[in-house]
N, C-alpha and C positions, 0 to 999 in steps of 0.2 A: 521540606523539599528544597534542594539547593538551586534547581533550575525550573522555574514555572513560567507559564505564559498565560496572559489574560485573554479569555475568549468571552466577550460579553460580560456577564455577571459572575463568571466562575474563573478559577485558576486551574489550569491543567498542568499537572506535574510531569516534567519530562525527565525520566530517570536516567541515571548513569547506566550505560550498557557496555560491558567489556568488549573491546575490539571495535567499537563504533564511536563516532563523534557526533554530538548534536550540534549542528552548525547553521541553524536557520538565520542567525543574526549576522553571519559572515556575508558582507555585501556582494562579493563576487558570486558566491554560491546562491544567495537569495535571488539575484537577477537571472542566473542560469536556470534555476528551478522554476521561476515565475514564467519563463518562456513556454513551459510545457503545462501551464495550468490556466484556469479560467478566472476572469475577474470576479465571478460570483462566489469564488471560494476564498477562504482565509487560511493561509498556511500557519499552523500552530507550531509545528516542529519538523525538523528534517535531519535524519541521521545518515551519514556515510560510513563505510568501513574506514578504519584508520588509514589503510593503504590508499584508498581512493581520495580521502581527505588530503593526505600528504602529497599526492600526485596532481591534485586538482589544478593548481596554478601553473603546472609545467606544460600544459597543452592548450591549443586553441579550441580543441574539441575534446574535453575531458571524457574519459571512459569511466562510467560509474556503473557498478553492478552490485546487487545485494544492498539496496538502500531502502529506507523507510520514510514515508511521508505521513504526517498527522495533519489533518485539516477538517474544515467543516464549511458548508455553504454559509455565507454571511447572513442570509435571512433566517438561519437557525439560531442566531445569537439570542440569548434570553428566552428561547422557546423550550419550555419544560416538556420532557417526555416521561412516560411511565412504561411499565413492562408491556401493557396491552397495546398502546400505540407504537411502541418500539417494534413489536412483532408485526404489526400492520405495515410499518415502513419496510421491514425486512422482506415481507411478501411482495410489496410493490417493487422494491429494488430487484428482486429475483427475476421479475418479468422482463427486465431490460436485457437479459442474456439469452443467447442461443444455447440451449442444452443439447449436448451431442454425445454420441457414443465415443468415449475417449479411445477405446481399443482401435476403432476404425480410423480415427484421426492419427494416432501414432503410427499406424501402418502407412498412411499416406505421407507422413513426414519422412519415414524411412525411404519411401519410394521416390518422392518428389523433392525432398529437401526444401530449400527456401523458395522453390517455385510453387509450393502449395499456396493457394489463395485463401486468405482468412479475412473476410470483410468486416467482421465485428468480433468482439471478445467472445470466447466460447467458455461457458461455465462447465468446468470439469467435475467439481463437487462442491458441496456446502456442508458445514457442520457448526457445532456450538462448542468452542473450546472452554468456555466458562459461562457463568450466569449472565454476564453483562455484554457478551460478545457473540456475534454471528459472523462466520467466516465463509467467503466465497473464493474458491481457487479458480482462476481464469487463465486462459491461454490466448495470447495475442501475437500478431505479426507486427513488428515495428520496422519502419524503413527510414533511412537517412539518405543524404545525397550520395553517400559512398557504398552503403550496403543494406541488406535486408536481414533480419534476424527474428528469432522467436523469443518471446518473453512470457514468463509465467508470473502471476501475481496473486497475493493473498489480500483480498479486499475485506477489511474487517469493519463492520458497523458496531460501534461501541456506545453503550450508555455510560457516560462518565459524568457523575454528579448531576444526573437527570438531564443531560444534554446529549444530542446526537453528534458523535465525533467519528470521523472516518480515519482509519489507520490502514495504510497500504504498504505492503512489503513487496518489492520487485526483484526479480532475479532472471538471468538469462536461462533459456531452456537449452540444456546440453544433452538431454536424453532422459529416459524415465526416472533415473535416480535423482535428478534435480528436483523433481516434484516432492519427493520425501524430504529432501534437504530444505526446500522452501517451507514446507509445513512445520518441520521441527523448529527451524529458526523463528518462523512467524509465531508459533505458539509460545515459545520462550519470550519473545519481545512483547506479545500481547499480555502475557502473565505479569511481566514487570510493570507495564503501563497500568494494568488493572489494579495491581497491589499498591502502586504509588498514588493512586487516586481514590482510594477507599476513604469515605467520609467518616 
């Protein structure tokens, strides 16, 4: 592995991904990303599209979309997990989301646009793309000082080398087709990360 990051007692391989740049060690990007994270988490890897990476320093408010973050709570360092307690963690995690009828929500988006109120992430679906990963597709509303927008994300709980690692792929919601685009790209990225970290 050409690019790996230490997390506790393991090395997590951060694979090369065509069209994306792993840039967690870039200080400007690192400080930007950490503004949106919690101190309890340790960021292991961060990927931007090549275009967003190239444009990152040309704006005070970089516009990033289609990015991937790999992290884990610091307290999970050196904490071994197996398949049974991994599944227990997945069930506990699932309880954090509001499950909702996606058809009804998409109708409301068409009707109200960004005036739709979304108080907490909505779980659209969950599935298992491979043996070591459980994926949750969520829908959020994000607001900045200048605008409000919808975002979809694929939150992946991964068992990498018997450690719980979170991998999240974020994308703007631009309509129903963006969900399929998100899932396809996410499953490709997760496959690369899983294959790169097989012991």
